[in-house]
C-alpha positions, 0 to 999 in steps of 0.5 A, spaced: 510 499 533 512 498 540 509 492 544 507 497 549 503 501 544 500 495 541 498 492 547 494 499 548 491 499 541 489 492 542 486 492 548 481 498 547 476 497 541 469 494 542 465 488 538 460 489 533 455 484 531 455 482 523 448 486 522 452 492 525 449 493 532 454 493 538 454 486 542 452 488 549 457 487 554 462 484 550 468 488 550 472 487 543 479 486 547 480 480 543 481 476 550 475 472 547 476 468 541 471 470 536 468 465 530 465 467 523 462 461 521 458 459 515 461 464 510 464 462 503 472 463 505 477 465 500 484 464 504 488 466 498 494 461 500 489 455 499 483 453 495 476 456 496 472 453 502 464 453 500 462 453 507 467 455 512 469 459 519 475 464 521 477 464 528 480 470 531 483 472 537 487 478 540 488 481 533 491 474 530 488 469 526 488 462 529 484 458 525 481 457 518 477 451 515 471 448 512 465 446 516 464 449 524 470 451 528 472 447 534 468 449 540 471 455 545 469 461 541 466 466 546 462 470 540 460 467 534 457 471 528 453 468 522 456 470 516 451 465 511 451 468 504 457 472 505 464 472 503 470 473 507 477 474 504 483 478 506 484 485 507 486 488 500 493 491 500 494 497 496 502 498 493 501 505 491 496 510 494 496 517 495 491 519 500 492 523 506 494 529 503 501 527 502 507 532 500 514 530 498 519 533 495 519 540 492 521 544 486 528 545 489 531 539 485 530 533 481 532 528 486 530 528 494 530 521 497 531 524 504 524 527 504 519 522 508 512 522 506 510 520 513 512 527 515 506 530 511 500 525 512 494 528 515 491 521 519 484 524 519 483 525 512 477 522 509 481 518 504 482 513 509 475 512 510 474 511 503 479 506 503 476 502 508 470 502 505 473 499 499 476 493 503 483 496 503 487 495 510 494 496 508 497 501 504 504 504 501 503 511 501 507 514 496 510 521 494 508 523 487 512 522 481 514 529 479 521 528 481 527 522 479 526 521 487 521 524 491 522 521 497 521 515 502 514 512 502 511 509 508 507 503 509 500 503 514 495 499 517 488 502 517 487 501 524 481 505 525 476 503 530 468 503 531 465 506 537 471 510 539 473 518 538 477 520 532 476 512 530 482 511 535 487 514 530 490 520 533 497 521 530 501 518 524 504 513 529 497 509 530 497 507 523 505 506 521 507 499 520 514 499 524 519 493 523 522 489 529 527 494 530 521 499 531 523 503 525 517 506 520 517 501 514 517 504 507 520 504 501 523 509 496 519 513 490 523 514 484 520 515 477 522 516 470 519 518 463 516 524 462 513 526 469 520 528 472 522 532 466 522 540 466 523 544 460 529 549 460 532 544 465 529 548 471 532 547 478 537 541 475 531 537 472 532 533 466 529 535 459 530 528 456 530 521 458 538 520 457 539 526 462 534 523 467 538 516 467 545 520 468 542 524 474 540 518 477 547 514 476 551 520 478 547 520 485 548 513 486 555 513 484 556 518 490 552 514 494 557 508 493 562 513 495 558 514 501 558 507 503 565 506 502 566 511 507 561 508 512 565 501 511 571 504 512 569 507 519 567 500 522 572 496 526 573 489 526 569 488 532 563 491 529 564 498 533 565 504 529 570 509 529 567 516 529 572 520 527 572 516 520 565 517 519 563 522 513 558 527 514 551 526 515 547 526 508 540 524 509 539 523 501 545 519 500 544 515 507 537 513 503 540 511 497 545 507 501 539 503 504 536 502 497 543 499 495 544 495 501 537 492 500 534 495 506 529 499 502 526 497 496 525 502 490 518 503 488 519 506 481 514 509 477 515 507 469 510 506 463 514 506 457 517 499 455 524 503 454 523 506 461 522 500 464 528 497 461 532 503 463 530 502 471 532 494 470 539 496 468 540 501 473 537 496 479 542 491 476 548 496 476 547 499 483 544 492 486 537 495 489 531 491 489 526 494 485 518 494 484 516 497 477 510 501 478 504 502 473 508 499 467 503 501 461 508 497 456 509 491 461 506 486 456 511 489 451 517 487 455 514 481 460 519 476 458 525 481 460 521 483 467 520 476 468 528 474 467 530 480 472 525 477 478 522 484 479 515 484 481 510 489 478 505 494 481 500 495 475 494 499 474 488 497 469 483 503 467 478 502 462 479 508 459 486 509 458 489 516 457 492 522 461 499 522 458 502 519 451 507 514 455 501 510 457 497 509 451 500 502 450 496 500 456 492 494 455 486 490 459 490 484 457 497 487 460 496 483 467 495 477 464 500 477 459 505 479 465 502 473 469 503 468 464 510 470 463 512 469 470 512 476 473 509 477 480 504 481 479 500 486 484 495 491 482 494 498 485 489 504 486 494 510 485 488 513 488 485 518 486 487 515 479 482 509 481 478 511 487 480 506 493 472 504 493 473 500 486 479 496 487 476 490 487 473 492 480 480 493 477 482 485 479 475 484 475 478 487 469 484 483 469 480 477 469 476 479 463 483 481 460 486 474 461 489 474 468 487 467 472 482 468 478 487 466 483 492 471 480 487 476 480 485 475 487 493 474 489 494 481 486 490 484 491 492 481 497 498 476 498 503 479 492 502 486 495 504 484 502 510 480 499 512 486 495 512 491 502 516 485 506 509 484 510 508 477 507 509 474 514 503 478 517 498 480 512 495 478 505 492 471 506 487 468 512 493 464 515 493 462 522 498 467 526 497 473 521 494 479 523 486 478 523 485 483 517 479 481 513 473 483 509 466 481 509 463 481 502 456 481 500 458 476 494 463 474 489 469 479 489 469 480 482 461 481 481 459 488 479 453 487 484 458 485 490 459 491 496 464 491 502 460 490 508 465 490 513 472 491 514 476 488 520 483 490 521 487 486 526 481 484 529 477 490 530 471 493 526 474 499 522 468 499 517 461 497 517 456 499 511 450 498 515 452 504 519 449 511 516 456 515 517 460 509 514 455 508 508 456 515 506 463 514 505 462 508 501 456 511 496 457 518 497 460 522 491 466 527 492 462 532 496 460 527 501 467 524 503 472 530 501 475 534 507 472 541 508 476 546 506 475 553 509 473 559 506 478 565 507 478 572 504 484 572 499 485 564 500 489 563 493 487 556 493 480 557 492 479 564 489 485 565 485 490 570 485 488 577 484 481 576 487 
C-alpha cells in the first residue's frame, strides 16, 4: 500500500466503545491514543497477563503490559472480564469467490488469484466474526500449480459505506516496493490427476513430479538468460533478455526465494516428494494440510520447512487424508516442526478457527504452540512476522476481544480490530447475523435468470 493510500485509510474510520455504541464526537483517526484496560492479555511473544492493558495509536500497538497504562490515552475502554489476543492469521483460505488456473493445462503459475477476488463477498464478514484479520487467499488444488496467492488484511470499518472496502487494493498487503504480497500455490497427490491425461494433466504421482521438474528446469534456463543480460554495473542489456513468460518468471521468483511455495500435500510419500523438489530447485516451501505429517515429522523438521496444518474432528473426503490424526499437530510440534493451522474455508468455517486449535491441544499440542499456530507462526510463514502475529509494540494494531478463554467452547469473538479500526462488533445486529447465522444468512445472493445453468441445470 502506498503511503498516500495508507494515510487516507487510517484517517477516516470512527471509534466504537466496547459495548458497541458510537463514541459521540470522537473520531477514530487514531491521532489520539486509546487504551484497552483491565483485560486478560495474551501477547503471544510473552507470558499471559492476568490484568493488563493494550494501548494503540495511529493503527499501531504502542504499549502492552500489566496493570494500568501510563497516563496519556484520550480514550479508555474497560475490558474487565474479557481476553485480548492478536488477530488470527489464516495461512490457507479460499474465501472471496476465487478463481485461478483453468482446465487448459496442469501448471499455470502466472495466474494471479488477486485478479478474481470479490472484495464484497460475505466470506470476509464471516472471517472477521471468527477473529481472522490476515489471510493467505489461495487458488484451488486441482492443478500442479494453480497460480499465485495473495495476502490480505481485512481492513473493513464500521460506520462507513461498504465498510470502507471498495477494491482489492484496499485489502491487499503490499511490500516495501509497493508490490502485492503472495506466494505460489502448488499441489500433488490425487487432486491434480486426471484420467486419460486430459490437457496434459498427470495420471500418476510419478508423472506429476516429472511435469513439475520439467517446468522448473525450463525456469532455470530462463533465469540463466536473465542473468546473462545483466551488465557488471547492474544495468540490463535489453537485446539479451528472453521473451516474457509469466509462468517461468513466477517460478524464477520462487527459486530466488522471493515467492514462497504453498504446497498442498497429504500423504507421507507426497510430502517427501515436495521436500525433494524444494531441495533440488532451491525454493522455500510451506507444506499445507499434511494429513500424514506425523508419520514423517522428523524428516519435515530436518528440512526446516514449516507446515500449515488442518485438523477436523470428522476426517474424510479423500483416501489420501485417511491418516489424519488429532495428535498430528502435537507430534510435529514435538519433533521441532514450525506448525501453523489454517481453515481451508469452506472446509472449516472461518468462524470456528479457534476451535481447531483447541482440538490440537486436546491431541497433545502445547497451549503456547496452539496459540502461536493461529497467530505468530502464520505471520512468519507469510513473511509478515514483523507486522502481525503478536501484541508487540510497533506492530499493526490487529487484535480481538474475546468473551473468555480462546479454547473454551463457550467463548465468542466479541470484537475484531484491524490496524486499530473496529471491523466486527458482535453486539451490532448485522454483524451478529454473520457470526451466528447459517449458510443462508451469510451467503452471497445469487440472482435468478431463466436458463441460468448454475441454478437450473442444462436442458431446463
